[in-house]
N, C-alpha and C positions, 0 to 999 in steps of 0.2 A: 258179183258182190262179195266183199270181204266179210270177215267174221265179226267186226265191231259194229256193222250196220250203219244205216243212214242217220242223219241228225233228226231225231224224233221230236215230237211235240213235248214229250215228257222231259227230254234232255234240255230242250230250249227253256222250259219252265224252271228247271233246276239251275241253269246258267243265269237266268234273269234274277232268280231269288238269291243265288250266291254272290252276284255282283251288286246287289241292291245297296249295300252300305257304301261301296265305292261310288256308285252312280249318284246317290243322294248327297254324299259329302262333296263330290266334285261340282255338282250342279248348284248346290246351295252357295258354294263359294263363287261360282261363275255368275250367279244371279246378282250377287252383291257387287261384283266387278262392273257389270253393265247398268246397274240401277241408276236411272236418271240421265243416262248418256245415249246418244243416238248414233254416234259414229265411232268406229274402231280407230283410236289414235294411239299415240305413244304411251299415254297414261293407262289406257285399257290393256295394252300389250304388256306393260310392266306388271300390272296386277294379275294378268293371265299367267305370266311367268311364275309368279308366286303361287298361284292356284295349282299349277302343274307340279311344281317342286314339292309343295306340301301334300300333294296326292301321291307322292313317292314315284313319280315318273323318272326322277333323277335329273341332275343339273345339266349334264351334257345333252341328253335326249330332249329335255325341255328347251334348251337354247336352239337346237336343231328345228324343233317344231315352231318356235317363235320366229325364227329366221324365214321359214317357209311362208308363214302367215304374213310377215312384213312384205315379202316379195309380192304376194297376192294382193295385198292392200295397195302397194305402190303401182301395180299393174292396172288394177281396177279403178284407181283414183278415189272411189268412195265405196266403203263397205260399212253397212249398218251393223249395229250391235245385234240385231235380230238374226243376222246371217252368221254370226260368230260361231254358234253351236254347230251349224252344218259344215263350216270351213274347218273347224277343229276336228270334227269327225272325219272329214275327207283326208286331212293330213295324217292323222293317226293311222287310218286304214292304209294309206299309201306307205307309211313308214313300216308297218307290220309286213306289208307285201314285199318290201325290199329285204327283210331280215330272215329269209329262208323258213319262215313259219308257214307251212302249207295249210290249205283249208282241208284238214283231215276230218272227213265225214265217214271214211270207209277205207280200210286197208287190210291186206292179208300178208302172211309170212312169205318170204322168198321161196321159190319152188326149187332152186338149184341145189340147196343143201339143207340139212337139219342135223341137230337142233339149232334154232336161232338163239344166240347167246346174248343176254343183256347183263352187263356189269353195272351195278347200281352204287353210286357214291353220294356222299352228303354227310353233314355233321349230325351228331346225335340230337334227337328231339325235333327234327324237321318233318317227321312223318314218313321216314324212309321205309321202315318195316311195314307200316300200314299200306303204303303205296305198292310195295312188293306183293303183299297179300291180296290187294284188290286187283292188281294186274294178273296174278295167278288165277284168281277166280274168274276174271273175264276170259282169259284164254281157255280155262277149263270149261266154261259155259259154251264156248265155241267148239268144243269137242277136241281140244288139243291136249296132248299129254305133256305135263309140266313137271320139271324138277327144280327145286330150290336148293341153293348152296349157302350154308350158314358160315360164310368166311369172315364174319366179324367175330373172331375168336378172342378179341381183346376184352369183351364184356360177356359174362355168363348170361346176363339178361337178354342180350341180343340173340344168342343162340336159342334161348328158351322162347322168345317171342316169335322167331321164325318157325319153330316147331309147332307152336300153338296155331299159327296161321296155316301151316301145312295140314294139320289135322282138321282144322275148321273148313278149309277149302277142299280137302281130299286129294292133296298132291304129295309127291315124295320129297322129303327133305334129307339132304346129305350133310352130315355134321361130323365133327371130331371133338376131342376134349378141349376145354378152354385153354388158351395159350398155344394151341397148335399152329402150325404154319398156315396162314390163310391161302397161300398158293397151293398147298397140298390139298386143301378142301376144294378149291376150284378145280384142280386136276381130277380128283375123285368124282366130283359132281358131273363134269362134262363126260368123263369116261363112262360112268354109270348111265348117264342120260343117252349117250350114243349107243351103248350096248343094248339098251332097253327100248330103242326106237322113239325117244322123246322128241317132241316138236319144239319145245321152248325150254331154255334154262335161264333162270334169273338168279344172279349171285349177289349177295349182300357183302358189303365191305365195312371196315372199321371207320367210324365217323369222327375222327379226331384230326385237328389241323395244327395243333401246337408244335408239331415237328414236321415242317413241310418236306424236308429232305427224306425223313423216314417214310412219310406218306407216299412221296413220289417213288421211292425205291420199292415200297411194298406193292403199289399198283403196277409198276413195271414188271416186277417179278410175277405177279398174278397173270398179267397178259402174256408174258413169255412162256409160262408153264401151260397156259390154255392152248397156245399155238402148237405145243407138242402133240396135243390130241386133235385139235382142229386148227389148221393154219390160218383160217379166216377169222377166228374168234379173237376178241369179242365182236359181234356184229354191231353192237351199240353200247356206248358208255353213257348212262343216263345220270344226270345230276338232279337230285331232289332238293328243293328249296322251300322254306316256309314263307309264303307270301305275306303273312301277318307281321313279319319282322321288318318289312320295308327295306331300308337302306342296309341293314345287316345282311339281308339276302343278297344284295348287290355285292357286298364285300366277300361273302362266302363264294359266290359265283366266280369272282375275279381270282380268288386264291386257288380254287380247284382248277380253273382254266389254266393257271400258271404251272400246275404240277402234272396235269394229265390232259389228253385230248378228249374233250367232251363232245358228243355227237347229238345229244338231245337233252331236254330238261323237263322235269315235272314240277310244277309250282302248286303247293298244297295250301290248305286252310284259307282259301280266298273267301269262303262263306262267312267267316267270323271277323272280317276286317274291312276297313275303308281304304286299304292300301293296295287295291287291285291294280293301280297304275304301275306297280312294280313290274308287271308282266311286259308292259310296253318298253320300259327302260332297259330291263335285263336283256330282252331279245335284241334290242337295238345295239347295245354296247358289246355284247358277246358275239353277235352274229351266229348264234346257235339256236336252232329251232326249239320253241316250246312245243312239246309233243302232248303233254297231259296237264290238266289242271284239276285240282281237288276242290270240291264244292260242298262237302258234307261227309257224314259218317257212313252212309249206305255204300254198298259195293258198287252200285251204279253211279255214284257221285264222283268217281274218277272218270273224267271225260277226255277224249281226244280233243286237243285244242283246235278250234276252227276260228281263224282270225275274223272272218266275215260275221259269224254269229257272235263273237266276243264284242266287236264294235257295235253290232245291232243291240246287244243287251246293255252295253254301257251308255249308248246314246238314244236308245229307243229305235223302233223300226223306221 
């Protein structure tokens, strides 16, 4: 058993509660689509398409889902509107299964090397620092030695926030003066972590996208400098997105994917929005696994993403 533990009843309740607005919004719209109709026909499918798009599933992913349902309807000849909910559930579950998002109930760090290095990217305001703090806390609770790197030297507030989280969680933070070279901070963090036998390193980065070339060069430099200390670093490049921004999160994901190789995603703030459908669309379009979802303010409200449990909470058991 790894250190994050199995999917507990408490986590399931948190997931159900966090997706309640998305579930209610989607199914209220779906109920209006099928009202007074007995058969899934072209009109129902047109209305369903609108439901999915307005639930922030995204146009391309919505069209993919509709096409699959059309094939099913054509094959089965007659599909009642009562069956639509189950069919939609099946197709979304199938889509998530194809998009490299594993059913993460439990995982542990690789045993072949340490520290495990996570480079965190994302624009300002998406919950990046909070996600880093919660991750650090969860690793610390599992008995792991954690180092944080304050490599967003562009904003004094970013360094201060990381330091506050480090003090709160009880983990080491490596920082330099504002305006310092972010790659230098990353180098110092990994060097210190390695020398002190740390298990995990989480490095924050600047959250600006206005200069894509500058961002790309900065991230490349950070990675190159990391490899001087640990050739395999970073083990993971995690993109943090604010799920409540819907299509803006889509655009941010596309822009970051264009400038760096993302290996995982954390989608935050799903508890305060009806836009949870964005999880489906982003994972489908980027083919990058959603690894964590944020469902509230508590440390434990950052959960490993489990597609089976996600679909269960969205559609009911």
